[in-house]
C-alpha positions in Angstrom: 45.9 85.3 57.7 42.2 86.0 57.7 42.6 88.4 54.8 44.5 85.7 52.8 41.8 83.1 53.4 39.1 85.7 52.4 41.0 86.6 49.2 41.5 82.9 48.4 37.7 82.3 48.8 36.9 85.3 46.6 39.3 84.1 43.9 37.9 80.5 44.1 34.3 81.9 43.9 35.3 84.0 40.9 36.9 81.1 39.1 33.9 78.9 39.7 31.6 81.6 38.5 33.7 82.1 35.4 33.9 78.4 34.6 30.1 78.1 35.1 29.4 81.0 32.9 31.6 79.7 30.1 30.1 76.2 30.5 26.6 77.6 30.2 27.5 79.7 27.2 29.0 76.7 25.4 26.0 74.6 26.3 23.7 77.3 25.0 25.6 77.5 21.8 25.4 73.7 21.3 21.7 73.7 22.0 21.1 76.5 19.5 22.1 74.1 16.8 23.1 74.8 13.2 22.6 78.0 11.3 21.7 78.4 7.6 24.4 80.6 6.1 23.2 80.4 2.5 23.2 83.8 0.8 20.5 82.7 -1.7 18.1 85.3 -2.9 14.5 84.5 -3.8 13.4 87.2 -6.1 10.5 86.2 -8.4 9.9 83.1 -6.1 6.8 82.4 -4.1 7.0 80.7 -0.7 3.9 79.3 1.0 4.2 78.6 4.8 1.5 77.1 7.0 1.2 78.3 10.6 3.3 81.3 9.7 1.9 83.8 12.3 3.9 82.5 15.3 7.0 80.6 16.3 9.3 79.1 13.8 6.8 79.6 11.0 6.9 83.4 11.6 10.7 83.4 11.7 10.9 81.3 8.5 8.5 83.7 6.8 10.6 86.7 7.9 13.7 85.1 6.5 12.0 84.3 3.2 10.8 87.9 2.9 14.3 89.2 3.6 15.5 87.1 0.7 13.1 88.9 -1.6 10.4 86.2 -1.9 6.7 86.7 -2.2 5.5 85.1 1.0 2.0 83.6 1.5 1.3 83.0 5.1 -1.4 80.4 5.5 -3.0 81.0 9.0 -6.1 79.8 10.8 -6.5 83.1 12.6 -6.5 86.0 10.1 -6.3 88.7 12.7 -3.1 87.2 14.2 -1.8 86.4 10.8 -2.2 89.9 9.5 -0.6 91.3 12.6 2.5 89.1 12.0 2.5 89.9 8.3 2.6 93.6 9.0 5.5 93.1 11.4 7.4 91.2 8.8 6.6 93.7 6.0 7.9 96.5 8.3 11.1 94.7 9.5 12.1 93.5 6.0 10.8 96.2 3.7 9.1 93.5 1.6 5.5 94.4 0.8 4.9 91.1 -0.9 3.9 89.3 2.3 0.2 88.3 2.2 -2.1 86.3 4.5 -4.7 83.7 3.5 -7.0 81.8 5.8 -6.4 78.1 6.2 -7.7 75.7 8.8 -5.9 72.4 8.5 -8.4 70.7 10.7 -11.0 71.1 8.0 -10.7 69.4 4.6 -13.2 71.8 3.2 -11.0 74.7 4.3 -7.9 73.1 2.7 -9.7 72.6 -0.6 -11.0 76.2 -0.5 -7.5 77.5 0.2 -5.9 75.4 -2.6 -8.5 76.6 -5.1 -8.0 80.2 -4.1 -4.2 79.9 -4.2 -4.3 78.2 -7.6 -6.5 81.0 -9.0 -4.6 83.9 -7.5 -0.9 82.9 -7.4 1.2 82.2 -10.5 3.9 80.1 -8.8 4.7 77.9 -5.9 8.5 77.5 -5.5 8.7 76.4 -1.9 5.9 74.9 0.2 6.7 74.7 3.9 4.3 72.4 5.8 5.1 74.0 9.2 1.8 74.2 11.2 1.0 71.7 13.9 -0.4 70.9 17.2 1.4 69.0 20.0 0.1 66.7 22.7 -3.3 68.2 22.9 -6.3 66.6 24.7 -8.2 64.2 22.6 -10.5 65.8 20.1 -12.0 65.2 16.7 -12.0 67.5 13.7 -15.1 68.5 11.8 -14.3 65.6 9.5 -14.2 63.1 12.4 -10.5 62.5 12.7 -8.2 62.7 15.8 -6.9 66.3 15.9 -3.1 65.7 15.9 -3.2 63.2 13.1 -5.6 65.4 11.1 -3.8 68.7 11.5 -0.2 67.5 11.5 -0.5 65.0 8.7 -3.8 64.7 6.8 -4.3 68.4 6.3 -0.8 68.8 4.9 -1.1 65.7 2.8 -4.2 67.0 1.1 -2.8 70.6 0.7 0.4 69.3 -0.9 -1.4 67.1 -3.3 -3.8 69.8 -4.4 -0.9 72.2 -5.1 1.3 69.7 -6.9 0.3 71.2 -10.2 1.7 74.6 -9.1 4.8 73.0 -7.7 5.5 71.1 -10.9 5.0 74.2 -13.1 7.5 76.1 -10.9 10.4 73.6 -10.9 12.9 73.3 -9.4 10.6 73.5 -6.4 10.6 72.1 -2.9 8.2 70.7 -0.3 9.5 70.9 3.3 7.6 69.1 6.0 8.4 69.9 9.7 8.4 66.7 11.6 10.1 66.0 15.0 12.6 63.7 16.8 9.5 62.4 18.4 8.9 60.2 15.4 11.3 57.7 17.0 9.3 55.1 18.7 6.2 56.1 16.8 3.9 53.8 15.0 1.1 54.2 12.5 -1.9 52.6 14.1 -3.7 51.7 10.8 -6.4 49.8 12.7 -7.2 52.7 15.0 -5.7 56.0 13.6 -8.1 58.2 15.7 -7.7 56.1 18.9 -11.5 55.3 19.0 -10.9 51.7 20.1 -7.9 52.2 22.4 -7.2 54.6 25.3 -6.0 58.0 23.9 -2.4 59.1 24.9 -1.4 62.5 23.6 2.3 61.5 23.3 1.5 58.3 21.4 -0.8 60.3 19.1 1.9 63.0 18.5 4.5 60.4 17.7 2.2 58.8 15.2 1.6 62.2 13.5 5.3 63.1 13.4 6.2 59.7 12.0 3.5 60.2 9.4 5.2 63.5 8.4 8.5 61.6 7.6 6.8 58.8 5.8 4.8 61.3 3.7 7.9 63.2 2.7 9.7 60.0 1.8 6.8 58.6 -0.4 6.3 62.1 -2.0 10.0 62.1 -3.0 9.6 58.6 -4.5 6.6 59.6 -6.5 8.1 62.8 -7.8 11.6 61.5 -8.6 12.9 63.2 -11.7 10.1 65.7 -11.7 12.1 68.6 -10.4 10.0 68.8 -7.2 12.1 67.9 -4.1 10.7 66.7 -0.7 12.5 67.1 2.7 11.5 66.4 6.3 13.2 67.9 9.3 13.4 68.1 13.1 13.6 71.8 14.2 14.7 71.1 17.7 13.0 71.6 21.0 11.8 75.2 20.9 10.3 77.9 23.1 7.0 78.4 21.2 3.2 78.2 21.7 3.3 74.6 20.4 3.7 73.3 23.9 0.8 75.2 25.3 -1.3 72.1 25.9 1.5 70.5 27.9 1.8 73.7 30.0 -2.0 73.9 30.6 -2.1 70.3 31.8 1.0 70.9 34.0 1.0 74.5 35.2 3.4 73.8 38.1 5.8 72.2 35.7 5.8 75.4 33.6 6.9 77.4 36.6 9.6 75.0 37.7 11.1 74.7 34.3 11.0 78.3 33.3 14.7 79.1 33.8 15.9 75.7 32.6 13.7 76.1 29.5 15.2 79.5 28.8 18.6 78.0 28.9 18.0 74.7 27.2 15.3 75.3 24.6 15.9 76.9 21.2 14.5 80.3 20.3 12.0 80.4 17.4 14.8 82.0 15.2 17.1 79.1 16.1 14.4 76.6 15.5 13.6 78.0 12.0 17.2 77.5 10.7 16.7 73.9 9.4 13.5 74.9 7.6 15.4 77.7 6.0 18.3 75.5 5.2 16.1 73.0 3.4 14.3 75.8 1.6 17.3 77.6 0.1 20.5 75.6 0.3 21.9 74.6 -3.1 23.1 71.1 -3.8 20.3 69.2 -2.2 18.9 67.9 -5.5 20.1 64.4 -4.8 18.8 64.4 -1.2 15.1 64.4 -1.9 13.3 62.2 0.6 15.9 62.9 3.3 15.6 64.0 6.9 17.5 67.0 8.4 18.2 68.4 11.8 20.5 71.3 12.8 21.1 72.1 9.2 22.6 68.7 8.5 21.5 65.4 7.0 20.5 63.0 9.7 19.4 59.4 9.7 15.8 58.9 10.8 14.6 56.1 13.0 14.1 52.7 11.2 10.3 53.1 11.4 10.6 56.2 9.2 12.5 54.3 6.5 9.9 51.6 5.8 8.8 52.1 2.2 5.9 49.7 2.5 4.4 51.5 5.5 5.0 54.8 3.6 3.1 53.5 0.6 0.2 52.2 2.7 0.0 55.4 4.6 -0.2 57.4 1.4 -3.0 55.2 0.1 -5.0 55.3 3.4 -4.5 59.0 3.7 -5.8 59.6 0.1 -8.9 57.6 1.0 -9.5 59.5 4.3 -9.2 62.9 2.7 -11.1 61.9 -0.4 -8.2 62.7 -2.8 -7.8 61.3 -6.2 -5.2 62.3 -8.8 -7.9 63.9 -10.9 -8.5 66.5 -8.2 
């Protein structure tokens, strides 16, 4: 009798364990999201990726290199950038992976980078505005703007506009801007973009910058309609990368408590890069310029990201802030 009860308990335990394992595997597969299956090759194409030395930027660079592209990795830290580039060159066999210095928190650095790129590179087929900071403590850039808004939006706004000539000469070409689901509930605080008049909240600031990414991509598509340059924005997913380092520094206990759940529930950098890759290489997206993607599929952004008047105003304000005119 005891042996039967013992055997029954073991069988039950085994069944529960199996069901749990299967459930976790299915949950993990769902969280990992879509995968870009495009076989597209990128020989004689040039891809520029900001923030390409780590996280999804590095995985995107690796994929572009595997497809045969010349990859320009725009990185703030040249030492880390070159280390990542050497790893990519070694793993893909593509020697056309180069690093150039770019600090998106400095308009002077952005202008220097764009000038150098225009002089040294013949083409720009795909520009991936990937770099960003997330929920960092309040700080101002050398130009006097709140860090998240400056790095995530203003720096990329200026960079893209300064390289439009190269993009237009390389058509069909694409501009891909990495945004976030965090744009939902966001607002562009036109009267206080750097939170100098109101109390700074890192999440509110982050949402503003990610909403700005979508509005920028939308207005860029409108302005370039019919030019052969396409513009897309995307949400990469919630990913295990260095991007959340400021949250972890502010909440070290939370990092420890969530280590295992994070391992199970967050995307890997490779998984997070898939939608960037999808927008970069998938054929048939010509009629989707200005659209928003997530998990390698077209998604509808929040209503605040579809306001064309706000998008236009943001463009005009941004051009003023960075000192950009169409004669640049």
